[in-house]
N, C-alpha and C positions, 0 to 999 in steps of 0.2 A: 335583585328581585327574587330570584329563586331561593336564596338563603333566607330572606325575610319571610317568605311563604312557608318554608319548612319550620322556621322558628314559631310562626303563628300557629301552625298545626300542632306543634309540640306543646305549646302553652295551652291550647284548647284541650288537648288530650289529658294533660295534667289536671286541669280544672274539672273535667268530666269525671276523672278517676277520684279526685278529692270529694266531689259532690256525692258520688255513689258509695264510697267506702269509708269516709271519715265522718263519724257520727255528728260532731258539732257542726261541721260544714254542711252536712246533709240537712240537719235541723234548720240551720239558717236559710239554706237555699229553698227548702220546702215552704218556709214561712214568708220569703221575700221575693223570690223570682216568679215571673209570670207562668201561668199554666202551660202555655204553648211551648215555652223553652224547656220546662220540666218534662213535658211529654216527649220532646225530641231525644232526651237522654234516658227515658224510661222511668221517671219518677212521677209521683203524684203530689199536688200541693196539700198542705195541712188542711184538715177539715175543721169545722167550727169547734168540735170537742177538743181536738188537739191544741188549738189556739187558746181556748178557754183554760185548759189544763196548764199550759205554759204561763198564762197570766196569773193564775192562782198560785202556782209554784213560786213565781217571782215575788208575789206579794208576801207569801209566807217566809221566804228567805229574808226580805227586807224587814219584816216584823221581828223575826228572830234576832237579827243583828241589832235592831233598835232596843229590844228587851235586854240583850246581853250588855250593850253599852250602858243602859240604865242601871242594871244590877252592878256593873263594875263601878259606876259613879257612886252608888249607895254604899258599896263596900269600903270605898276610900273615903 
């Protein structure tokens, strides 16, 4: 019982550290975890502008890939 409790605390500590200091994990957590949980670890959820920026960025990346594929097909 005591060993499993220590392991659980260790895993939670690693997760909190990853959310705080690893940028991709932080971005994912701020976009997907509930505000109450983020508040416990000292983070804020993404606001509407950050979410919109992410959506636009993803759309631009997909469009770029599609255009590159199309250019490659035309070349061959």
